[in-house]
C-alpha positions, 0 to 999 in steps of 0.5 A, spaced: 673 608 608 672 613 602 679 616 600 678 624 603 676 621 609 684 616 610 688 620 616 694 620 612 699 619 619 706 618 620 703 611 623 700 610 617 706 611 613 712 607 617 706 600 618 706 599 611 714 599 612 714 594 618 709 590 615 714 590 608 708 593 604 708 599 600 704 604 602 700 604 596 698 596 598 696 599 604 692 605 602 689 599 598 686 595 604 684 601 607 680 604 599 680 598 595 679 600 587 673 595 586 669 600 590 670 606 585 669 601 578 662 605 574 665 611 578 669 617 575 675 616 579 676 609 575 683 606 573 685 610 579 689 606 584 689 609 591 695 612 591 693 616 586 686 618 588 689 621 593 693 626 589 687 627 585 684 629 593 689 634 594 689 637 588 696 634 585 695 631 577 702 628 577 703 627 569 702 632 564 696 629 558 697 634 551 691 631 548 686 632 553 690 639 555 693 636 562 698 640 565 702 637 571 702 640 578 709 644 579 713 641 584 711 647 589 706 643 590 709 638 595 713 643 597 707 648 600 701 644 601 698 647 607 696 640 608 702 636 612 699 630 609 701 631 602 708 630 604 708 625 607 706 621 602 711 624 596 717 618 598 711 613 595 711 617 590 719 617 589 719 609 590 712 608 585 718 611 579 723 607 581 719 601 581 715 602 575 723 604 571 727 598 574 721 593 573 719 595 566 724 598 562 730 593 565 733 587 564 731 586 571 725 582 570 727 576 565 733 573 571 728 574 576 723 568 579 720 572 584 721 579 588 720 579 596 719 585 600 723 585 607 722 589 612 731 588 615 738 588 612 739 580 613 735 575 609 736 567 608 734 564 602 730 557 602 732 551 598 730 545 594 735 539 594 735 539 586 741 534 583 739 531 577 739 524 581 733 528 586 729 530 580 728 523 577 722 519 581 720 512 582 713 510 582 710 508 588 706 503 589 700 505 593 700 506 601 707 505 600 710 512 603 713 518 598 720 520 598 722 526 601 725 532 599 727 537 605 726 545 603 730 548 608 733 555 610 739 556 608 747 556 611 748 564 609 745 570 609 744 574 601 748 580 602 744 586 602 746 592 597 745 599 597 744 601 589 742 609 587 744 616 588 742 621 592 741 627 588 743 634 590 738 639 588 736 646 592 729 647 593 729 653 589 732 649 582 726 644 583 721 647 587 718 650 579 720 644 577 714 640 573 712 632 577 713 629 571 720 633 569 723 630 576 720 624 575 725 623 568 730 625 572 729 619 577 726 614 572 734 615 569 736 615 575 732 609 577 734 605 569 742 605 572 740 602 579 737 597 574 744 595 571 747 596 576 743 590 580 742 586 574 751 586 574 750 584 581 744 579 579 749 576 575 754 576 579 750 571 584 748 567 578 755 566 576 758 564 583 753 563 587 749 567 592 755 565 598 752 557 599 755 550 596 753 548 590 749 555 587 753 557 582 751 557 574 755 550 572 758 552 566 759 549 559 765 548 554 764 548 547 768 544 544 769 539 549 763 538 552 758 539 547 760 538 539 767 536 539 767 538 531 765 545 533 771 552 532 773 554 538 770 562 537 765 560 533 758 559 535 754 553 532 747 550 532 748 544 534 752 546 540 746 551 542 741 546 541 746 541 545 746 547 551 739 549 551 737 540 551 742 541 558 736 545 562 731 540 562 726 540 565 727 547 565 727 551 560 733 558 556 728 564 557 733 569 558 740 569 554 745 574 557 752 577 554 756 582 552 755 585 545 762 581 542 757 574 544 750 577 543 752 578 536 756 573 535 749 568 537 745 572 532 750 572 526 750 564 528 748 559 522 741 556 523 739 549 519 734 552 512 729 547 515 727 545 522 728 538 524 722 538 529 717 541 525 720 537 519 717 531 523 711 534 526 709 535 519 711 528 515 706 525 522 700 530 520 701 528 512 704 535 510 707 536 504 715 535 506 718 541 502 718 547 506 724 553 507 723 554 515 728 556 520 728 554 529 727 559 533 733 561 538 730 556 543 728 549 543 723 551 547 720 556 546 722 564 546 728 567 548 730 575 551 737 577 549 739 581 553 746 585 553 751 586 559 756 590 561 758 586 566 767 586 566 767 578 565 762 579 559 763 584 555 768 582 551 768 575 553 765 569 548 761 566 554 754 566 553 749 565 560 742 562 559 737 563 564 730 560 566 727 566 569 721 563 572 726 559 577 733 561 576 733 567 582 729 570 588 730 577 589 729 580 595 728 588 597 728 592 603 721 595 603 721 603 604 728 604 605 729 611 603 723 614 607 726 617 612 731 620 607 725 624 602 721 624 608 726 630 611 727 632 603 720 635 603 719 636 610 726 640 611 727 642 603 733 639 604 738 639 598 739 632 598 733 626 594 735 620 595 733 615 589 735 608 591 734 602 595 736 597 598 737 589 595 740 582 594 740 576 590 738 568 592 739 563 589 733 558 588 734 552 583 742 553 580 740 548 575 736 553 571 741 558 570 747 555 566 753 558 562 756 556 555 763 557 554 765 557 547 772 561 548 774 553 547 
């Protein structure tokens, strides 16, 4: 079906929500972008083609001399169908800011949309003794690991802000200016969600054996270490505790991240030295080992009250640690009313929660003792 033939109805909008899909995803199913390759509409997704259909320009491009449409395009459109897709515009701005420009993508392995406000996660026994598998003779049955539902449901919380904005204040504002205010709220939403995610990593999601293990630097990693000063040997041993996972994200307060970045590294990387000797290369070198024993690591500062001034760091394997769940279209009705009835509250919010996937994929380094 062509983009200008689609009937934008409430059934389509709310039907997408009931299927735990965004309106953009639903439109793509009806009007796939692949059909526009090589045309003037190439590069636009199905939602953007609907804006094009109604003559709505979502952003200013000074280089091309293009100016974004006024918000009045939503309020005064003679076609009521345009008003139906305004909530999707808000959701897209929120999602882009939260998942592209925040810490959240560095904490979660997956983001799952749900249709209600309750969710029970799944788990696979990840105890170290159960990770090892002995060779099995041909024809003999393989050992089993059970994938099951968690006992307790994930806590779903509402994150957001209701922007109080009178109709006369908004109507002459450009669409991309409103998007900027929405992005700022979404950025704060992401920070608030990240603190909840950190709470889940540290304390667990309410189910047994889901809290991250904490390691005391001097007591368990390096008896010769000086409490309050993170050292290179302790960091290497901490990173080694993640096997078979690896540290991809390191989170701490401003003090802890600064201490980590100020840590003294050896002038020679011992692993690199071994590699070069095996290859017959000269052994004189001056290189430093990266911050992560197994690869690159992303550093993030948190304002979480338990870590803002603490000498603690949270190591996370982003690919295995945490699952985020969010209620699809949770603000559709509120934002539909904003456009249809010209109310004064624009809702910038999302209902979300977190479930631990593998508790051993997150660990805490306490270098205060």
